[in-house]
C-alpha positions as CSV (number, residue, x, y, z in Angstrom):
1,M,-4.0,19.6,-25.5
2,D,-4.4,16.5,-27.6
3,M,-4.5,13.0,-26.0
4,Q,-0.9,12.1,-26.9
5,Q,0.4,15.3,-25.4
6,L,-1.7,14.6,-22.2
7,R,-0.3,11.0,-22.1
8,D,3.3,12.3,-22.5
9,Q,2.7,14.9,-19.8
10,I,1.3,12.4,-17.3
11,F,4.4,10.1,-17.7
12,T,6.7,13.1,-17.4
13,E,5.0,14.1,-14.1
14,L,5.5,10.5,-12.9
15,E,9.3,10.6,-13.3
16,G,10.8,9.2,-10.1
17,H,7.7,7.1,-9.5
18,P,8.4,3.9,-11.6
19,H,5.8,1.8,-9.9
20,M,3.0,4.2,-10.8
21,S,4.4,4.5,-14.4
22,T,4.3,0.7,-14.7
23,L,0.7,0.6,-13.4
24,L,-0.4,3.1,-16.0
25,T,1.6,1.5,-18.8
26,R,-0.1,-1.8,-18.2
27,A,-3.5,-0.1,-18.1
28,F,-2.9,1.2,-21.6
29,E,-2.3,-2.3,-22.8
30,R,-5.7,-3.6,-21.5
31,P,-9.1,-3.2,-23.0
32,A,-11.0,-0.1,-21.9
33,L,-13.0,-0.7,-18.7
34,P,-16.8,0.1,-19.0
35,T,-17.3,2.7,-16.3
36,A,-20.2,4.8,-15.1
37,I,-19.2,8.3,-14.1
38,V,-21.6,9.3,-11.4
39,H,-22.9,12.9,-11.6
40,P,-20.0,14.5,-13.6
41,V,-21.2,18.1,-13.4
42,T,-17.9,19.8,-12.3
43,D,-15.1,20.6,-14.6
44,E,-12.6,18.3,-12.9
45,S,-14.9,15.3,-12.7
46,L,-16.0,15.7,-16.3
47,A,-12.6,16.5,-17.8
48,G,-11.0,13.6,-16.0
49,A,-13.6,11.1,-17.1
50,V,-13.5,12.3,-20.7
51,A,-9.7,12.2,-20.8
52,A,-9.7,8.6,-19.4
53,H,-12.2,7.7,-22.1
54,R,-10.2,9.3,-25.0
55,L,-7.0,7.7,-23.8
56,G,-8.7,4.2,-23.8
57,L,-8.5,3.5,-20.1
58,I,-12.3,3.4,-19.7
59,T,-15.4,3.4,-21.8
60,A,-17.3,6.2,-20.0
61,T,-21.0,6.4,-19.5
62,L,-21.9,9.8,-18.0
63,V,-24.8,9.5,-15.5
64,G,-26.3,12.8,-14.4
65,P,-28.4,15.8,-15.5
66,E,-27.8,16.0,-19.2
67,Q,-28.3,19.8,-19.4
68,R,-25.8,20.4,-16.6
69,I,-23.3,18.1,-18.1
70,R,-23.5,19.7,-21.5
71,Q,-23.3,23.2,-20.0
72,C,-20.2,22.2,-18.0
73,A,-18.6,20.8,-21.2
74,E,-19.4,24.0,-23.1
75,D,-18.1,26.2,-20.2
76,Y,-14.8,24.3,-20.1
77,D,-14.4,23.4,-23.7
78,I,-14.8,19.6,-23.2
79,D,-15.6,17.5,-26.2
80,L,-18.5,15.1,-25.4
81,S,-18.8,13.6,-28.9
82,G,-19.3,9.9,-28.9
83,L,-20.0,9.6,-25.2
84,T,-23.2,8.1,-23.8
85,I,-25.2,10.2,-21.3
86,V,-27.8,8.7,-19.0
87,S,-29.8,11.7,-17.9
88,T,-31.1,12.0,-14.3
89,E,-32.7,14.8,-12.3
90,H,-30.4,15.0,-9.3
91,S,-27.4,13.4,-7.6
92,H,-29.3,10.7,-5.7
93,Q,-30.8,9.5,-8.9
94,S,-27.4,9.6,-10.6
95,A,-26.0,7.2,-8.0
96,A,-29.0,4.9,-8.2
97,E,-28.9,4.8,-12.0
98,A,-25.2,4.1,-12.0
99,V,-25.6,1.2,-9.7
100,A,-28.5,-0.1,-11.9
101,L,-26.1,-0.1,-14.8
102,V,-23.9,-2.5,-12.8
103,H,-26.8,-4.8,-12.3
104,K,-27.6,-4.8,-16.0
105,G,-24.0,-5.7,-16.8
106,E,-23.4,-2.5,-18.8
107,V,-20.5,-1.2,-16.7
108,R,-17.8,-3.0,-14.6
109,A,-16.7,0.0,-12.5
110,L,-17.9,3.2,-11.0
111,M,-16.2,6.6,-10.7
112,K,-17.5,9.3,-8.3
113,G,-18.1,12.7,-9.9
114,G,-19.5,15.8,-8.5
115,L,-21.6,14.4,-5.6
116,S,-20.8,13.6,-2.0
117,T,-19.3,10.3,-0.9
118,D,-22.3,9.7,1.4
119,E,-24.7,9.9,-1.6
120,M,-22.5,7.5,-3.5
121,L,-22.2,5.0,-0.7
122,S,-25.9,5.1,0.0
123,A,-26.7,3.8,-3.4
124,I,-23.9,1.2,-3.3
125,L,-24.9,-0.1,0.1
126,N,-28.7,-0.1,-0.4
127,S,-30.0,-3.4,0.9
128,D,-32.5,-3.8,-1.9
129,T,-30.9,-2.2,-5.0
130,G,-27.2,-1.8,-4.1
131,I,-24.1,-3.7,-5.1
132,R,-22.8,-4.8,-1.8
133,T,-21.5,-8.3,-1.2
134,G,-21.2,-10.4,1.9
135,R,-17.9,-8.6,2.6
136,R,-17.4,-5.2,4.2
137,I,-16.5,-2.4,1.8
138,S,-13.1,-0.8,2.4
139,H,-10.7,1.7,0.8
140,V,-7.2,1.0,-0.4
141,F,-4.5,3.5,-1.3
142,Y,-1.9,2.5,-3.9
143,L,1.2,4.4,-3.0
144,D,4.4,4.9,-5.0
145,I,6.9,6.2,-2.4
146,P,10.4,7.2,-3.8
147,L,12.2,5.9,-0.6
148,Y,10.4,2.5,-0.6
149,H,11.5,-0.3,-2.9
150,K,8.1,-1.3,-4.1
151,P,4.5,-0.2,-4.3
152,L,2.7,-0.1,-1.0
153,L,-1.0,-0.6,-0.3
154,M,-2.4,1.3,2.6
155,T,-5.8,0.5,4.2
156,D,-8.3,1.6,5.5
157,A,-7.9,5.3,5.5
158,A,-11.3,6.5,4.2
159,I,-14.3,4.3,5.1
160,N,-14.3,2.2,8.3
161,I,-13.8,4.5,11.3
162,Q,-13.3,2.1,14.2
163,P,-13.3,-1.4,12.5
164,D,-13.9,-4.4,14.7
165,L,-12.1,-7.7,14.2
166,K,-14.6,-9.0,11.7
167,T,-14.4,-5.8,9.6
168,K,-10.6,-5.9,9.8
169,R,-10.6,-9.4,8.4
170,D,-12.6,-8.1,5.4
171,I,-10.3,-5.1,5.0
172,V,-7.3,-7.4,4.9
173,I,-8.9,-9.8,2.4
174,N,-9.9,-6.9,0.1
175,A,-6.3,-5.6,0.1
176,I,-4.8,-9.0,-0.5
177,E,-7.0,-9.6,-3.5
178,L,-6.0,-6.2,-5.0
179,A,-2.3,-7.0,-4.4
180,Q,-2.8,-10.3,-6.2
181,A,-4.6,-8.6,-9.1
182,L,-1.5,-6.3,-9.3
183,G,0.8,-9.2,-9.7
184,T,1.9,-10.1,-6.1
185,S,0.9,-13.7,-5.6
186,T,1.4,-13.8,-1.8
187,P,1.5,-10.3,-0.5
188,K,3.1,-9.5,2.8
189,V,0.7,-7.8,5.2
190,A,1.9,-5.6,8.1
191,L,-0.7,-5.1,10.8
192,L,0.2,-1.7,12.3
193,S,0.1,-0.5,15.8
194,A,2.2,1.7,18.1
195,V,4.3,-1.2,19.3
196,E,5.3,-4.7,18.2
197,K,4.2,-6.5,21.3
198,V,0.7,-7.6,22.3
199,K,-0.6,-5.3,25.0
200,P,-4.1,-5.7,26.3
201,E,-4.3,-1.9,27.0
202,I,-3.8,-1.3,23.2
203,P,-6.8,-2.9,21.4
204,G,-5.1,-2.8,18.0
205,T,-2.4,-5.2,19.1
206,I,-5.0,-7.7,20.2
207,D,-6.7,-7.5,16.8
208,A,-3.4,-7.8,15.0
209,A,-2.5,-11.0,16.9
210,A,-6.0,-12.4,16.3
211,L,-5.8,-11.7,12.5
212,C,-2.5,-13.5,12.3
213,K,-4.1,-16.5,14.0
214,M,-7.1,-16.3,11.7
215,A,-4.6,-16.5,8.8
216,D,-3.0,-19.6,10.4
217,R,-6.4,-21.2,10.6
218,G,-7.3,-20.5,7.0
219,Q,-9.9,-17.7,7.8
220,I,-7.7,-15.3,5.8
221,K,-6.0,-16.8,2.7
222,G,-3.5,-15.6,0.1
223,G,-1.3,-13.4,2.2
224,L,1.5,-13.6,4.7
225,L,0.4,-11.7,7.9
226,D,2.5,-10.3,10.8
227,G,1.6,-8.0,13.6
228,P,1.4,-6.1,15.6
229,L,4.2,-4.2,14.0
230,A,5.1,-0.6,14.6
231,F,5.6,1.4,11.4
232,D,9.4,1.5,11.6
233,N,9.5,-2.3,11.9
234,A,7.1,-2.8,9.1
235,I,9.0,-0.5,6.7
236,S,12.6,-1.1,7.8
237,R,14.4,-4.5,8.1
238,E,17.2,-2.7,10.0
239,A,14.7,-1.4,12.6
240,A,13.2,-4.9,13.0
241,D,16.6,-6.5,13.4
242,T,17.6,-3.9,16.0
243,K,14.5,-4.9,18.1
244,G,15.1,-8.6,17.5
245,I,12.0,-9.1,15.5
246,E,12.1,-12.2,13.3
247,S,9.6,-11.7,10.5
248,D,9.3,-12.2,6.8
249,V,7.1,-9.2,6.6
250,A,9.2,-6.6,8.4
251,G,11.0,-4.3,6.0
252,D,9.3,-5.8,3.0
253,A,5.5,-5.2,3.5
254,D,3.3,-5.0,0.4
255,I,0.2,-4.0,2.5
256,M,-0.1,-1.9,5.6
257,V,-3.3,-2.2,7.6
258,A,-4.0,0.6,10.0
259,P,-5.7,0.0,13.4
260,D,-8.3,2.6,12.6
261,L,-9.3,5.2,10.0
262,E,-7.6,8.2,11.8
263,A,-4.3,6.5,11.9
264,G,-4.6,5.3,8.3
265,N,-5.6,8.6,7.0
266,I,-2.9,10.5,8.8
267,L,-0.2,8.1,7.7
268,A,-1.4,8.0,4.0
269,K,-1.4,11.8,3.8
270,Q,2.0,12.1,5.5
271,L,3.4,9.8,2.9
272,I,1.8,11.8,0.1
273,Y,2.6,15.3,1.4
274,L,5.9,14.7,3.2
275,G,7.2,11.5,1.5
276,N,6.5,12.7,-2.1
277,A,4.3,9.6,-2.7
278,V,2.0,9.5,-5.7
279,S,-1.3,7.8,-4.9
280,A,-4.4,6.2,-6.4
281,G,-7.3,5.0,-4.4
282,L,-10.1,2.4,-4.8
283,L,-13.1,1.2,-2.9
284,L,-13.3,-2.6,-2.7
285,G,-15.7,-5.2,-1.5
286,A,-18.6,-4.2,-3.7
287,R,-19.5,-6.1,-6.9
288,V,-17.3,-3.8,-8.9
289,P,-14.4,-1.5,-8.1
290,V,-15.3,2.0,-7.2
291,M,-13.1,5.1,-7.9
292,L,-13.9,7.2,-4.9
293,T,-12.0,10.3,-6.2
294,S,-12.4,13.6,-4.5
295,R,-14.6,16.1,-6.3
296,A,-11.5,18.3,-6.7
297,E,-9.3,15.5,-7.9
298,K,-7.2,16.5,-10.9
299,V,-7.0,14.7,-14.2
300,Q,-3.8,12.8,-13.3
301,G,-5.4,11.3,-10.1
302,R,-8.4,10.2,-12.0
303,L,-6.4,8.5,-14.7
304,L,-4.3,6.7,-12.1
305,S,-7.5,5.5,-10.3
306,C,-8.7,4.2,-13.6
307,A,-5.5,2.2,-14.0
308,L,-5.9,0.8,-10.5
309,A,-9.6,-0.1,-11.2
310,Q,-8.6,-1.9,-14.4
311,A,-6.2,-4.1,-12.5
312,A,-8.8,-4.8,-9.9
313,A,-11.5,-5.6,-12.4
314,S,-9.1,-7.9,-14.4
315,G,-8.3,-9.9,-11.2
316,G,-4.8,-10.2,-12.6
317,N,-6.1,-12.1,-15.7
318,D,-4.7,-10.1,-18.6
């Protein structure tokens, strides 16, 4: 399949998901994002990276054992002509070399290939050579849900297991900055819990209330926060009205913040598998955006993550 056919196929598959189609269309209008593909030694990770490169979404630098990469390309008929390969001996070195390329200014994003998330994060978070910032790293899903009237960001469903209040503050700020890069100047942030009232026996409600007060005091800027909000109140204005909740966020949330990883992961996967949502994901809070795609992620998912990374890297400055 040539690249025009692939591009047409992706947009055909996105019919009924106009927000994701718009995200991808805008990405094709931007310059390619210099990206290190970390250990692309599997057919899905290599094919996805090369397709994103050929389509002009990224300028890919393949970081991994050169012989294994070339053998994979030969086995699956993937054309590597014109691509740069930085050869390494093993996956740990692949992650370290990719991070080094960020320090050198040669790449502005990372994409996980055929290595574990722990290996990738170890290099990113290394206190001496990593690319961490003063902010906690978190994951954000970008979801296009047919039954919701706009794109929805869901966080954190992949990294922080039981985030404390300080970590939640960083999770919220990371998501707000991504929403702004995507074009929403003042995103509405719903802080989820099981109920909409503050209850000491439910710690998530205490954190939600504290985050709202932090926003009032300027410790969180750029977004409009409300919580605790149960999921129905966050997503449905009618449900909020029925319960007498006065809120500019209810029924119109741009960002949903889960109380912990389990709740966020379950909710995101419910929306994908039962709500027919199309998703892309990104790791934020490091010096560059990180596409933390599954090793089994198909080409479409990798292209959509590239589009999301482009928006994050541009900071909304197109």
